[in-house]
C-alpha positions in Angstrom: 0.0 0.0 0.0 1.1 3.5 -0.7 -0.1 6.6 0.9 -0.5 9.8 -1.1 2.5 12.2 -0.9 2.0 15.9 -0.3 4.4 18.7 -0.6 5.7 20.7 2.5 3.5 23.6 1.4 0.4 21.4 1.1 1.2 19.9 4.5 1.5 23.3 6.0 -1.9 24.3 4.6 -3.5 21.1 5.9 -2.0 21.6 9.4 -3.5 25.1 9.5 -6.8 23.4 8.8 -6.4 20.9 11.6 -4.5 18.0 10.2 -2.1 16.3 12.6 1.6 16.0 11.6 3.3 12.9 13.1 7.1 12.5 13.2 8.0 8.8 13.1 11.8 9.3 13.6 13.5 8.0 16.6 14.1 10.0 19.8 17.7 10.9 19.0 16.8 12.4 15.6 13.7 14.2 17.0 15.8 15.8 19.7 18.2 17.3 17.2 15.8 18.8 14.8 11.9 18.7 14.6 9.0 20.5 13.1 7.3 22.3 16.0 3.8 21.3 15.2 4.6 17.5 14.9 3.6 14.9 17.4 6.5 12.5 18.1 5.5 8.9 17.6 8.6 6.8 16.9 8.1 4.1 14.3 9.8 1.6 16.6 7.0 2.1 19.2 4.1 3.1 16.9 0.7 2.2 18.2 -2.6 3.7 17.3 -2.6 7.3 16.3 -5.7 9.2 17.6 -5.6 12.6 15.9 -8.7 13.8 17.7 -12.3 14.1 16.5 -11.8 17.3 14.5 -8.6 16.3 12.7 -9.3 15.8 9.0 -6.1 13.9 8.3 -2.8 12.6 9.6 0.5 13.5 7.8 3.4 11.3 8.6 7.0 12.4 8.2 10.5 11.0 8.7 13.9 12.5 7.7 13.7 12.2 3.9 10.5 10.2 3.1 12.1 6.7 2.8 10.9 5.3 6.2 7.4 6.6 5.7 7.2 5.1 2.2 8.6 1.8 3.3 6.1 1.6 6.2 3.0 3.1 4.5 0.7 0.1 5.2 1.7 0.1 8.9 1.2 3.9 9.1 -2.2 3.7 7.4 -3.3 0.9 9.8 -2.2 3.1 12.8 -5.1 5.6 12.2 -8.7 5.6 11.2 -8.6 8.9 9.3 -7.2 9.9 5.9 -3.4 9.7 6.0 -0.6 11.2 3.9 3.2 11.2 3.7 5.2 14.5 3.7 7.1 14.0 0.5 10.8 14.4 1.3 10.3 14.5 5.0 11.8 17.1 7.4 14.6 17.7 4.8 12.0 18.9 2.3 10.2 21.0 4.9 13.5 22.7 5.8 14.4 23.1 2.1 11.1 24.8 1.5 12.0 27.4 4.0 9.5 26.3 6.6 10.6 26.5 10.3 12.1 23.8 12.3 13.3 23.7 15.8 17.0 22.7 16.1 19.1 21.8 19.2 22.7 21.7 17.9 23.8 20.7 21.4 22.3 17.3 20.8 24.7 14.7 19.3 24.3 13.7 15.7 21.9 10.8 15.1 23.0 7.5 16.5 22.9 5.7 13.1 25.1 8.4 11.6 27.6 7.9 14.5 27.6 4.1 13.8 28.2 4.8 10.1 31.2 7.0 10.9 32.8 4.7 13.4 32.2 1.6 11.3 33.5 3.3 8.1 36.5 4.5 10.0 37.3 1.0 11.4 36.9 -0.7 8.0 39.1 1.9 6.3 41.7 1.6 9.1 41.7 -2.2 8.8 42.2 -2.0 5.1 44.9 0.6 5.1 46.9 -1.1 7.9 46.3 -4.4 6.3 47.9 -3.1 3.1 50.7 -1.0 4.6 51.6 -2.7 7.9 50.4 -6.3 8.2 47.7 -8.5 6.6 46.4 -9.4 10.0 44.8 -6.0 10.2 42.2 -7.0 7.5 40.6 -8.9 10.3 39.4 -5.6 11.7 37.5 -4.9 8.5 36.1 -8.4 8.5 35.0 -8.1 12.1 33.2 -4.8 11.5 31.5 -6.2 8.4 30.3 -9.3 10.3 28.9 -7.0 13.0 27.0 -5.0 10.4 25.6 -8.2 8.9 24.6 -9.4 12.4 22.9 -6.0 13.1 21.0 -6.1 9.9 19.8 -9.7 10.4 18.9 -9.3 14.2 17.7 -5.8 14.2 20.0 -4.9 17.0 23.2 -2.8 16.8 25.9 -3.5 19.4 27.9 -0.6 18.2 25.0 1.8 18.7 24.6 0.4 22.2 28.2 1.0 23.0 28.2 4.5 21.4 25.1 5.3 23.6 27.5 5.1 26.6 29.8 7.7 25.1 29.9 11.0 27.2 28.4 13.1 24.4 25.4 10.7 24.2 24.7 10.2 27.9 22.2 13.1 28.2 20.7 12.5 24.7 17.9 10.3 23.8 18.5 6.5 24.1 19.8 4.5 21.2 17.4 2.6 19.1 17.8 -0.6 17.2 
């Protein structure tokens, strides 16, 4: 199932007429940047969305539109009213010049942290394997195996470890 996509300007107009905007991103993403009018209902804990008796529609958004599109059937099932996807997510909202609330003191999103650390470890293993000793290739293999395990199991040990880092301790809990 696909939900109709609407532009940021269409969404803004619908919100002004009572539609409910729902942010399905995880807590760490929402803490760093959000649309002020949006209710936060993380996809990982999504239940039934009750927009209220006067709400004509629910508009779901994520960062760029990928998660909302991939989970359209689940999002539609979460509400009894008409539902839409904000095309391009919060990124498109911001690009359209519409206001967002940002807290730059919050750490970057956990999955971006994981990507940076995993990429750095793989690159380090490859470079050291080529320049110092072939045994360093094992570091790249270990990180790759961890990423496969994360994808298969739906858990990410690196995210859990990074959540303990000092810069993440006051931030939202890791997901995954």
